[in-house]
DRENPA-3360 file (N, C-alpha, C; in nm, 2 decimals, always signed):
BEGIN
1 = XXXXXXXX = -0.58/-5.49/+0.79/-0.62/-5.62/+0.74/-0.76/-5.65/+0.79 ~ -0.86/-5.69/+0.70/-1.00/-5.71/+0.74/-1.00/-5.83/+0.84 ~ -1.09/-5.82/+0.94/-1.11/-5.93/+1.03/-1.19/-6.04/+0.96 ~ -1.19/-6.16/+1.03/-1.27/-6.27/+0.98/-1.42/-6.23/+0.97 ~ -1.47/-6.16/+1.07/-1.61/-6.12/+1.07/-1.64/-6.03/+0.95 ~ -1.55/-5.93/+0.92/-1.57/-5.84/+0.81/-1.57/-5.91/+0.68 ~ -1.48/-6.01/+0.66/-1.47/-6.08/+0.53/-1.60/-6.16/+0.52 ~ -1.65/-6.23/+0.62/-1.77/-6.32/+0.61/-1.89/-6.23/+0.59;
9 = XXXXXXXX = -1.90/-6.12/+0.66/-2.02/-6.03/+0.64/-2.02/-5.98/+0.50 ~ -1.91/-5.93/+0.45/-1.91/-5.88/+0.31/-1.94/-5.98/+0.21 ~ -1.89/-6.10/+0.22/-1.93/-6.21/+0.13/-2.07/-6.24/+0.13 ~ -2.13/-6.26/+0.25/-2.27/-6.29/+0.26/-2.36/-6.17/+0.21 ~ -2.32/-6.05/+0.24/-2.40/-5.94/+0.20/-2.40/-5.93/+0.04 ~ -2.28/-5.95/-0.02/-2.28/-5.95/-0.16/-2.38/-6.05/-0.23 ~ -2.39/-6.17/-0.17/-2.48/-6.27/-0.22/-2.63/-6.22/-0.20 ~ -2.66/-6.16/-0.08/-2.79/-6.11/-0.05/-2.83/-6.00/-0.15;
17 = XXXXXXXX = -2.74/-5.91/-0.17/-2.76/-5.80/-0.26/-2.79/-5.84/-0.40 ~ -2.71/-5.95/-0.44/-2.73/-6.00/-0.58/-2.87/-6.06/-0.59 ~ -2.92/-6.13/-0.49/-3.05/-6.19/-0.49/-3.16/-6.08/-0.49 ~ -3.13/-5.98/-0.42/-3.23/-5.87/-0.41/-3.24/-5.81/-0.55 ~ -3.13/-5.79/-0.62/-3.13/-5.73/-0.76/-3.21/-5.82/-0.85 ~ -3.19/-5.95/-0.84/-3.26/-6.04/-0.93/-3.41/-6.04/-0.90 ~ -3.44/-6.04/-0.78/-3.59/-6.04/-0.74/-3.65/-5.91/-0.78 ~ -3.58/-5.80/-0.77/-3.63/-5.67/-0.81/-3.65/-5.66/-0.96;
25 = XXXXXXXX = -3.56/-5.72/-1.04/-3.57/-5.73/-1.18/-3.69/-5.81/-1.22 ~ -3.72/-5.92/-1.15/-3.84/-6.00/-1.18/-3.97/-5.91/-1.16 ~ -3.96/-5.83/-1.06/-4.08/-5.75/-1.03/-4.09/-5.61/-1.10 ~ -3.98/-5.58/-1.18/-3.98/-5.45/-1.25/-3.96/-5.34/-1.15 ~ -3.88/-5.37/-1.04/-3.85/-5.26/-0.94/-3.71/-5.22/-0.95 ~ -3.68/-5.10/-0.89/-3.54/-5.05/-0.88/-3.49/-5.10/-0.75 ~ -3.38/-5.19/-0.76/-3.33/-5.25/-0.64/-3.27/-5.14/-0.54 ~ -3.23/-5.03/-0.60/-3.17/-4.92/-0.51/-3.27/-4.86/-0.42;
33 = XXXXXXXX = -3.40/-4.89/-0.45/-3.51/-4.83/-0.36/-3.54/-4.92/-0.24 ~ -3.46/-5.03/-0.23/-3.48/-5.13/-0.13/-3.36/-5.13/-0.03 ~ -3.39/-5.11/+0.10/-3.28/-5.10/+0.19/-3.28/-5.22/+0.29 ~ -3.16/-5.25/+0.33/-3.14/-5.36/+0.43/-3.12/-5.31/+0.57 ~ -3.20/-5.36/+0.66/-3.17/-5.34/+0.80/-3.10/-5.46/+0.85 ~ -2.97/-5.45/+0.89/-2.89/-5.56/+0.93/-2.93/-5.60/+1.08 ~ -2.99/-5.71/+1.10/-3.03/-5.75/+1.23/-2.92/-5.82/+1.31 ~ -2.86/-5.75/+1.40/-2.74/-5.80/+1.47/-2.78/-5.87/+1.60;
41 = XXXXXXXX = -2.90/-5.90/+1.62/-2.95/-5.96/+1.74/-2.86/-6.09/+1.77 ~ -2.81/-6.10/+1.90/-2.74/-6.21/+1.95/-2.60/-6.23/+1.88 ~ -2.56/-6.13/+1.81/-2.42/-6.13/+1.75/-2.33/-6.04/+1.83 ~ -2.20/-6.07/+1.84/-2.11/-5.98/+1.92/-2.10/-5.84/+1.85 ~ -2.05/-5.75/+1.93/-2.04/-5.61/+1.89/-1.96/-5.59/+1.76 ~ -1.86/-5.68/+1.74/-1.78/-5.66/+1.62/-1.86/-5.67/+1.49 ~ -1.97/-5.74/+1.50/-2.05/-5.75/+1.38/-2.11/-5.62/+1.33 ~ -2.14/-5.53/+1.43/-2.19/-5.40/+1.39/-2.09/-5.33/+1.31;
49 = XXXXXXXX = -1.96/-5.33/+1.35/-1.86/-5.27/+1.27/-1.83/-5.34/+1.14 ~ -1.84/-5.47/+1.14/-1.83/-5.54/+1.01/-1.94/-5.50/+0.92 ~ -2.06/-5.49/+0.97/-2.17/-5.44/+0.88/-2.15/-5.31/+0.83 ~ -2.10/-5.21/+0.91/-2.07/-5.08/+0.87/-1.96/-5.08/+0.76 ~ -1.86/-5.16/+0.78/-1.75/-5.17/+0.68/-1.80/-5.22/+0.55 ~ -1.90/-5.31/+0.55/-1.95/-5.37/+0.43/-2.05/-5.28/+0.36 ~ -2.09/-5.17/+0.43/-2.18/-5.07/+0.36/-2.32/-5.06/+0.42 ~ -2.35/-5.14/+0.52/-2.48/-5.14/+0.58/-2.49/-5.02/+0.68;
57 = XXXXXXXX = -2.59/-4.94/+0.67/-2.61/-4.82/+0.75/-2.73/-4.83/+0.85 ~ -2.81/-4.93/+0.83/-2.92/-4.95/+0.92/-2.90/-5.07/+1.00 ~ -2.90/-5.06/+1.14/-2.88/-5.17/+1.22/-3.00/-5.20/+1.31 ~ -3.05/-5.32/+1.31/-3.17/-5.35/+1.38/-3.14/-5.44/+1.50 ~ -3.21/-5.41/+1.61/-3.20/-5.49/+1.73/-3.34/-5.52/+1.79 ~ -3.36/-5.63/+1.85/-3.49/-5.67/+1.91/-3.50/-5.63/+2.06 ~ -3.39/-5.61/+2.13/-3.40/-5.59/+2.27/-3.32/-5.46/+2.31 ~ -3.38/-5.38/+2.39/-3.31/-5.26/+2.44/-3.18/-5.29/+2.51;
65 = XXXXXXXX = -3.18/-5.39/+2.59/-3.06/-5.43/+2.68/-2.95/-5.47/+2.59 ~ -2.97/-5.53/+2.48/-2.86/-5.57/+2.39/-2.81/-5.45/+2.30 ~ -2.90/-5.37/+2.27/-2.87/-5.26/+2.18/-2.78/-5.15/+2.25 ~ -2.81/-5.13/+2.38/-2.74/-5.03/+2.46/-2.59/-5.04/+2.45 ~ -2.52/-5.15/+2.48/-2.38/-5.16/+2.48/-2.33/-5.15/+2.33 ~ -2.40/-5.21/+2.24/-2.36/-5.21/+2.10/-2.36/-5.07/+2.04 ~ -2.46/-4.99/+2.07/-2.46/-4.85/+2.02/-2.35/-4.77/+2.09 ~ -2.33/-4.79/+2.22/-2.22/-4.72/+2.29/-2.08/-4.75/+2.23;
73 = XXXXXXXX = -2.06/-4.88/+2.19/-1.94/-4.93/+2.14/-1.91/-4.87/+2.00 ~ -2.02/-4.84/+1.92/-2.01/-4.79/+1.79/-2.05/-4.65/+1.78 ~ -2.03/-4.57/+1.89/-2.07/-4.43/+1.89/-1.99/-4.35/+1.79 ~ -1.87/-4.39/+1.75/-1.80/-4.32/+1.65/-1.85/-4.33/+1.51 ~ -1.94/-4.43/+1.49/-1.99/-4.45/+1.35/-2.12/-4.37/+1.34 ~ -2.10/-4.24/+1.32/-2.21/-4.14/+1.33/-2.32/-4.16/+1.22 ~ -2.29/-4.23/+1.11/-2.38/-4.24/+1.00/-2.47/-4.37/+1.02 ~ -2.45/-4.44/+1.13/-2.54/-4.56/+1.15/-2.68/-4.51/+1.20;
81 = XXXXXXXX = -2.78/-4.58/+1.16/-2.92/-4.56/+1.21/-2.95/-4.69/+1.29 ~ -3.00/-4.67/+1.41/-3.04/-4.79/+1.49/-3.19/-4.80/+1.49 ~ -3.24/-4.92/+1.45/-3.38/-4.95/+1.43/-3.43/-5.05/+1.53 ~ -3.53/-5.02/+1.61/-3.59/-5.12/+1.70/-3.69/-5.20/+1.62 ~ -3.67/-5.33/+1.63/-3.76/-5.42/+1.55/-3.84/-5.52/+1.64 ~ -3.81/-5.52/+1.77/-3.88/-5.61/+1.86/-3.99/-5.55/+1.94 ~ -4.07/-5.63/+2.00/-4.18/-5.59/+2.08/-4.13/-5.50/+2.20 ~ -4.21/-5.39/+2.22/-4.17/-5.29/+2.32/-4.26/-5.29/+2.44;
89 = XXXXXXXX = -4.20/-5.31/+2.56/-4.28/-5.29/+2.68/-4.29/-5.14/+2.71 ~ -4.41/-5.11/+2.77/-4.44/-4.96/+2.79/-4.33/-4.90/+2.88 ~ -4.29/-4.98/+2.98/-4.19/-4.92/+3.08/-4.05/-4.89/+3.01 ~ -4.03/-4.94/+2.89/-3.90/-4.92/+2.83/-3.91/-4.82/+2.72 ~ -4.02/-4.75/+2.70/-4.04/-4.66/+2.60/-3.94/-4.54/+2.60 ~ -3.91/-4.50/+2.72/-3.82/-4.39/+2.73/-3.68/-4.43/+2.68 ~ -3.63/-4.54/+2.72/-3.50/-4.59/+2.67/-3.50/-4.61/+2.52 ~ -3.61/-4.66/+2.47/-3.62/-4.68/+2.32/-3.60/-4.55/+2.25;
97 = XXXXXXXX = -3.67/-4.45/+2.30/-3.65/-4.32/+2.23/-3.51/-4.27/+2.24 ~ -3.44/-4.30/+2.35/-3.31/-4.25/+2.37/-3.21/-4.33/+2.29 ~ -3.23/-4.45/+2.26/-3.14/-4.54/+2.19/-3.16/-4.55/+2.04 ~ -3.28/-4.55/+2.00/-3.31/-4.59/+1.86/-3.35/-4.47/+1.78 ~ -3.32/-4.47/+1.65/-3.35/-4.37/+1.55/-3.48/-4.39/+1.48 ~ -3.53/-4.51/+1.49/-3.66/-4.55/+1.43/-3.71/-4.67/+1.50 ~ -3.85/-4.69/+1.49/-3.91/-4.81/+1.56/-4.00/-4.87/+1.46 ~ -3.98/-5.00/+1.43/-4.06/-5.08/+1.33/-4.18/-5.14/+1.40;
105 = XXXXXXXX = -4.18/-5.15/+1.53/-4.27/-5.25/+1.60/-4.37/-5.17/+1.69 ~ -4.43/-5.07/+1.64/-4.54/-5.00/+1.71/-4.66/-5.08/+1.69 ~ -4.71/-5.16/+1.78/-4.81/-5.26/+1.76/-4.94/-5.24/+1.83 ~ -4.95/-5.12/+1.90/-5.08/-5.08/+1.97/-5.08/-4.94/+2.00 ~ -5.20/-4.88/+2.02/-5.21/-4.74/+2.04/-5.14/-4.70/+2.17 ~ -5.15/-4.78/+2.27/-5.09/-4.75/+2.40/-4.94/-4.72/+2.38 ~ -4.87/-4.80/+2.31/-4.72/-4.78/+2.29/-4.70/-4.66/+2.20 ~ -4.78/-4.63/+2.11/-4.77/-4.51/+2.02/-4.78/-4.39/+2.11;
113 = XXXXXXXX = -4.88/-4.39/+2.20/-4.89/-4.27/+2.29/-4.78/-4.25/+2.38 ~ -4.72/-4.36/+2.43/-4.61/-4.36/+2.52/-4.49/-4.31/+2.45 ~ -4.46/-4.36/+2.33/-4.34/-4.31/+2.26/-4.36/-4.17/+2.22 ~ -4.48/-4.12/+2.19/-4.50/-3.98/+2.16/-4.47/-3.89/+2.27 ~ -4.51/-3.94/+2.39/-4.49/-3.86/+2.51/-4.34/-3.85/+2.54 ~ -4.27/-3.97/+2.53/-4.13/-3.97/+2.56/-4.05/-3.89/+2.45 ~ -4.09/-3.90/+2.33/-4.02/-3.83/+2.22/-4.03/-3.68/+2.25 ~ -4.15/-3.64/+2.29/-4.18/-3.50/+2.32/-4.09/-3.45/+2.43;
121 = XXXXXXXX = -4.07/-3.52/+2.53/-3.99/-3.49/+2.65/-3.84/-3.48/+2.61 ~ -3.81/-3.57/+2.51/-3.67/-3.57/+2.46/-3.64/-3.46/+2.35 ~ -3.75/-3.39/+2.31/-3.73/-3.29/+2.21/-3.70/-3.35/+2.07 ~ -3.76/-3.46/+2.04/-3.73/-3.53/+1.91/-3.86/-3.57/+1.84 ~ -3.85/-3.61/+1.71/-3.96/-3.66/+1.64/-3.92/-3.80/+1.59 ~ -3.99/-3.90/+1.63/-3.94/-4.04/+1.61/-4.01/-4.10/+1.49 ~ -3.94/-4.15/+1.39/-4.00/-4.22/+1.28/-4.04/-4.36/+1.33 ~ -4.17/-4.40/+1.29/-4.22/-4.53/+1.33/-4.29/-4.60/+1.22;
129 = XXXXXXXX = -4.31/-4.73/+1.24/-4.39/-4.81/+1.15/-4.49/-4.88/+1.23 ~ -4.61/-4.90/+1.18/-4.72/-4.96/+1.25/-4.72/-5.11/+1.22 ~ -4.70/-5.19/+1.32/-4.69/-5.33/+1.30/-4.83/-5.39/+1.29 ~ -4.86/-5.46/+1.18/-4.99/-5.52/+1.15/-4.98/-5.67/+1.14 ~ -5.07/-5.74/+1.20/-5.07/-5.89/+1.19/-5.17/-5.92/+1.08 ~ -5.12/-5.95/+0.96/-5.20/-5.98/+0.85/-5.19/-6.12/+0.81 ~ -5.13/-6.20/+0.89/-5.12/-6.35/+0.87/-5.23/-6.43/+0.95 ~ -5.28/-6.37/+1.05/-5.38/-6.43/+1.14/-5.32/-6.52/+1.24;
137 = XXXXXXXX = -5.19/-6.52/+1.25/-5.12/-6.60/+1.36/-5.14/-6.54/+1.50 ~ -5.19/-6.62/+1.59/-5.21/-6.57/+1.72/-5.09/-6.53/+1.80 ~ -4.97/-6.59/+1.75/-4.85/-6.56/+1.82/-4.78/-6.43/+1.78 ~ -4.83/-6.37/+1.68/-4.78/-6.25/+1.62/-4.83/-6.12/+1.69 ~ -4.75/-6.02/+1.71/-4.79/-5.89/+1.77/-4.85/-5.81/+1.65 ~ -4.92/-5.70/+1.69/-4.96/-5.61/+1.59/-5.11/-5.60/+1.58 ~ -5.16/-5.50/+1.51/-5.31/-5.49/+1.49/-5.35/-5.61/+1.41 ~ -5.46/-5.68/+1.45/-5.51/-5.79/+1.38/-5.59/-5.75/+1.26;
145 = XXXXXXXX = -5.53/-5.75/+1.14/-5.59/-5.69/+1.02/-5.59/-5.79/+0.90 ~ -5.61/-5.91/+0.93/-5.62/-6.01/+0.82/-5.75/-5.99/+0.74 ~ -5.86/-5.96/+0.81/-5.99/-5.94/+0.75/-6.00/-5.79/+0.70 ~ -6.03/-5.77/+0.57/-6.04/-5.64/+0.52/-6.15/-5.56/+0.58 ~ -6.25/-5.63/+0.64/-6.36/-5.56/+0.70/-6.32/-5.48/+0.83 ~ -6.20/-5.52/+0.88/-6.15/-5.44/+1.00/-6.07/-5.32/+0.96 ~ -6.04/-5.30/+0.84/-5.95/-5.19/+0.80/-6.01/-5.05/+0.82 ~ -6.14/-5.03/+0.80/-6.19/-4.89/+0.82/-6.18/-4.85/+0.97;
153 = XXXXXXXX = -6.20/-4.94/+1.06/-6.18/-4.91/+1.20/-6.04/-4.88/+1.24 ~ -5.95/-4.96/+1.18/-5.81/-4.94/+1.20/-5.76/-4.80/+1.14 ~ -5.82/-4.77/+1.03/-5.79/-4.64/+0.96/-5.82/-4.52/+1.06 ~ -5.93/-4.53/+1.13/-5.96/-4.43/+1.23/-5.86/-4.42/+1.34 ~ -5.81/-4.54/+1.38/-5.71/-4.54/+1.49/-5.58/-4.49/+1.44 ~ -5.54/-4.53/+1.32/-5.42/-4.48/+1.26/-5.42/-4.33/+1.23 ~ -5.53/-4.28/+1.19/-5.54/-4.14/+1.17/-5.50/-4.06/+1.30 ~ -5.55/-4.11/+1.41/-5.52/-4.04/+1.54/-5.37/-4.05/+1.57;
161 = XXXXXXXX = -5.31/-4.17/+1.54/-5.17/-4.19/+1.56/-5.09/-4.10/+1.47 ~ -5.13/-4.08/+1.35/-5.06/-4.00/+1.25/-5.06/-3.85/+1.30 ~ -5.16/-3.82/+1.38/-5.17/-3.68/+1.43/-5.09/-3.65/+1.55 ~ -5.03/-3.75/+1.61/-4.94/-3.73/+1.73/-4.82/-3.65/+1.69 ~ -4.79/-3.54/+1.76/-4.69/-3.45/+1.71/-4.55/-3.49/+1.71 ~ -4.52/-3.59/+1.79/-4.38/-3.63/+1.81/-4.34/-3.76/+1.74 ~ -4.44/-3.81/+1.66/-4.41/-3.94/+1.59/-4.43/-3.91/+1.44 ~ -4.35/-3.98/+1.36/-4.36/-3.97/+1.22/-4.39/-4.10/+1.16;
169 = XXXXXXXX = -4.51/-4.13/+1.12/-4.55/-4.26/+1.06/-4.49/-4.27/+0.92 ~ -4.40/-4.37/+0.90/-4.34/-4.39/+0.77/-4.41/-4.50/+0.69 ~ -4.48/-4.59/+0.76/-4.54/-4.70/+0.68/-4.58/-4.82/+0.77 ~ -4.58/-4.94/+0.72/-4.63/-5.06/+0.79/-4.52/-5.16/+0.80 ~ -4.53/-5.24/+0.90/-4.44/-5.36/+0.92/-4.52/-5.48/+0.95 ~ -4.47/-5.60/+0.91/-4.54/-5.72/+0.94/-4.43/-5.83/+0.96 ~ -4.47/-5.94/+1.03/-4.39/-6.06/+1.05/-4.46/-6.17/+0.98 ~ -4.40/-6.23/+0.88/-4.46/-6.34/+0.81/-4.44/-6.47/+0.89;
177 = XXXXXXXX = -4.52/-6.57/+0.87/-4.50/-6.70/+0.94/-4.37/-6.77/+0.89 ~ -4.31/-6.85/+0.98/-4.20/-6.92/+0.94/-4.24/-7.05/+0.87 ~ -4.21/-7.07/+0.75/-4.25/-7.19/+0.67/-4.13/-7.25/+0.60 ~ -4.15/-7.37/+0.56/-4.04/-7.44/+0.48/-4.03/-7.38/+0.34 ~ -4.15/-7.36/+0.28/-4.16/-7.31/+0.15/-4.19/-7.16/+0.15 ~ -4.09/-7.08/+0.11/-4.11/-6.93/+0.12/-4.23/-6.88/+0.04 ~ -4.26/-6.95/-0.07/-4.37/-6.90/-0.15/-4.51/-6.89/-0.08 ~ -4.52/-6.97/+0.03/-4.64/-6.97/+0.11/-4.67/-6.84/+0.18;
185 = XXXXXXXX = -4.56/-6.76/+0.20/-4.58/-6.63/+0.27/-4.62/-6.52/+0.17 ~ -4.62/-6.54/+0.05/-4.65/-6.44/-0.05/-4.79/-6.37/-0.02 ~ -4.89/-6.44/+0.01/-5.02/-6.38/+0.04/-5.01/-6.28/+0.16 ~ -4.93/-6.31/+0.25/-4.91/-6.22/+0.37/-4.86/-6.09/+0.32 ~ -4.75/-6.09/+0.24/-4.69/-5.97/+0.19/-4.79/-5.89/+0.10 ~ -4.86/-5.97/+0.02/-4.96/-5.90/-0.07/-5.07/-5.83/+0.01 ~ -5.11/-5.89/+0.12/-5.21/-5.83/+0.21/-5.16/-5.70/+0.27 ~ -5.03/-5.71/+0.32/-4.98/-5.58/+0.38/-4.97/-5.47/+0.28;
193 = XXXXXXXX = -4.93/-5.50/+0.16/-4.93/-5.40/+0.05/-5.06/-5.35/+0.02 ~ -5.16/-5.44/+0.01/-5.30/-5.39/-0.01/-5.35/-5.30/+0.10 ~ -5.32/-5.34/+0.23/-5.35/-5.25/+0.34/-5.29/-5.12/+0.33 ~ -5.16/-5.11/+0.29/-5.09/-4.99/+0.27/-5.16/-4.90/+0.16 ~ -5.20/-4.97/+0.05/-5.27/-4.90/-0.06/-5.40/-4.84/-0.01 ~ -5.47/-4.92/+0.07/-5.60/-4.87/+0.13/-5.58/-4.75/+0.22 ~ -5.47/-4.76/+0.31/-5.45/-4.65/+0.40/-5.40/-4.52/+0.32 ~ -5.34/-4.54/+0.21/-5.30/-4.42/+0.13/-5.42/-4.34/+0.09;
201 = XXXXXXXX = -5.53/-4.41/+0.07/-5.65/-4.34/+0.03/-5.73/-4.29/+0.15 ~ -5.72/-4.36/+0.26/-5.81/-4.33/+0.38/-5.75/-4.24/+0.48 ~ -5.61/-4.24/+0.49/-5.55/-4.17/+0.60/-5.44/-4.08/+0.54 ~ -5.44/-3.95/+0.57/-5.34/-3.86/+0.52/-5.21/-3.90/+0.59 ~ -5.10/-3.89/+0.51/-4.97/-3.92/+0.56/-4.88/-3.99/+0.47 ~ -4.76/-4.02/+0.52/-4.66/-4.09/+0.43/-4.67/-4.24/+0.46 ~ -4.71/-4.31/+0.36/-4.73/-4.46/+0.37/-4.63/-4.53/+0.27 ~ -4.52/-4.47/+0.25/-4.43/-4.51/+0.14/-4.35/-4.64/+0.18;
209 = XXXXXXXX = -4.33/-4.67/+0.31/-4.24/-4.78/+0.35/-4.32/-4.90/+0.39 ~ -4.26/-5.02/+0.34/-4.31/-5.15/+0.39/-4.19/-5.23/+0.44 ~ -4.20/-5.25/+0.57/-4.09/-5.32/+0.64/-4.14/-5.47/+0.65 ~ -4.09/-5.55/+0.56/-4.13/-5.69/+0.55/-4.02/-5.77/+0.48 ~ -4.01/-5.90/+0.52/-3.91/-5.98/+0.46/-3.79/-6.00/+0.55 ~ -3.76/-6.13/+0.57/-3.64/-6.16/+0.66/-3.55/-6.26/+0.58 ~ -3.46/-6.33/+0.65/-3.37/-6.42/+0.59/-3.44/-6.52/+0.50 ~ -3.55/-6.58/+0.55/-3.61/-6.69/+0.49/-3.69/-6.65/+0.36;
217 = XXXXXXXX = -3.74/-6.52/+0.36/-3.84/-6.49/+0.26/-3.81/-6.35/+0.19 ~ -3.69/-6.30/+0.20/-3.68/-6.16/+0.16/-3.69/-6.14/+0.01 ~ -3.67/-6.25/-0.07/-3.68/-6.23/-0.21/-3.83/-6.22/-0.25 ~ -3.92/-6.30/-0.18/-4.06/-6.29/-0.21/-4.11/-6.15/-0.16 ~ -4.05/-6.10/-0.05/-4.09/-5.96/+0.00/-4.05/-5.86/-0.11 ~ -3.94/-5.87/-0.17/-3.89/-5.77/-0.27/-3.99/-5.77/-0.38 ~ -4.03/-5.89/-0.43/-4.13/-5.90/-0.54/-4.26/-5.84/-0.51 ~ -4.30/-5.84/-0.38/-4.43/-5.79/-0.34/-4.42/-5.64/-0.28;
225 = XXXXXXXX = -4.31/-5.57/-0.30/-4.31/-5.43/-0.27/-4.23/-5.39/-0.14 ~ -4.16/-5.47/-0.08/-4.09/-5.43/+0.04/-3.99/-5.32/+0.01 ~ -3.98/-5.23/+0.10/-3.88/-5.12/+0.09/-3.77/-5.14/+0.19 ~ -3.80/-5.21/+0.30/-3.70/-5.24/+0.41/-3.70/-5.39/+0.44 ~ -3.59/-5.45/+0.43/-3.57/-5.59/+0.46/-3.50/-5.61/+0.59 ~ -3.55/-5.68/+0.68/-3.49/-5.71/+0.81/-3.41/-5.84/+0.80 ~ -3.28/-5.83/+0.77/-3.21/-5.95/+0.75/-3.10/-5.97/+0.85 ~ -3.09/-6.09/+0.91/-2.99/-6.12/+1.01/-2.90/-6.24/+0.96;
233 = XXXXXXXX = -2.95/-6.36/+0.98/-2.86/-6.48/+0.95/-2.80/-6.48/+0.81 ~ -2.88/-6.44/+0.71/-2.82/-6.44/+0.58/-2.70/-6.36/+0.56 ~ -2.68/-6.26/+0.65/-2.57/-6.17/+0.64/-2.46/-6.20/+0.75 ~ -2.51/-6.23/+0.87/-2.42/-6.25/+0.99/-2.40/-6.39/+1.03 ~ -2.47/-6.48/+0.97/-2.45/-6.62/+1.00/-2.53/-6.66/+1.12 ~ -2.51/-6.79/+1.17/-2.59/-6.84/+1.28/-2.56/-6.75/+1.40 ~ -2.66/-6.73/+1.49/-2.65/-6.65/+1.61/-2.54/-6.70/+1.70 ~ -2.45/-6.61/+1.74/-2.34/-6.66/+1.82/-2.36/-6.66/+1.97;
241 = XX = -2.45/-6.58/+2.01/-2.48/-6.58/+2.16/-2.63/-6.57/+2.18 ~ -2.68/-6.60/+2.30/-2.82/-6.59/+2.33/-2.91/-6.70/+2.27;
% end
């Protein structure tokens, strides 16, 4: 018999998926090309299993300390991918490589170099996303790339990161401002997509992925080209702990 968590997660996920399909139709996109990263931050371990039961295969966490016991508890769910979506301290790079299958929040060259070194020592190649601050908010992490005049210099830096042997750059990530009216974040997503299109011409590599859009604005993100949506509360409900 399904648990209460499984029932609630499935019901919420169904609604989210329906909204994604509608938004994709509006944009002339294939909804099946858009994946959900279920953000289980501050939710009990049972929600990871509930997400898996509902069909989610990408689990996102913000903190290494919280992800460690959750991953250990779900070790039998071999088809889950664990994605790091929070800011990474250099001293935790080794643990990040050990725990996560992909990292969305590579926000500076120093952490890229550290992850590359740790991935090399672990004998693995780590998929990453380059986090870019295209909103201009001082509180946001990432390369400050609101101004297009800064893009050529960033392209040189990104070229070097793409050449690191133990990292696999998949695309870009951004955090949009929290606003009452979701439509106000559309220019942020449009700018990240424009940056990605610029990098496709300037930097050899795979720039196919855009990690953008969360509970408050994922429909706008779908319309503007998101391929990965980082969704927590819309699927798992209010945070239960932390």
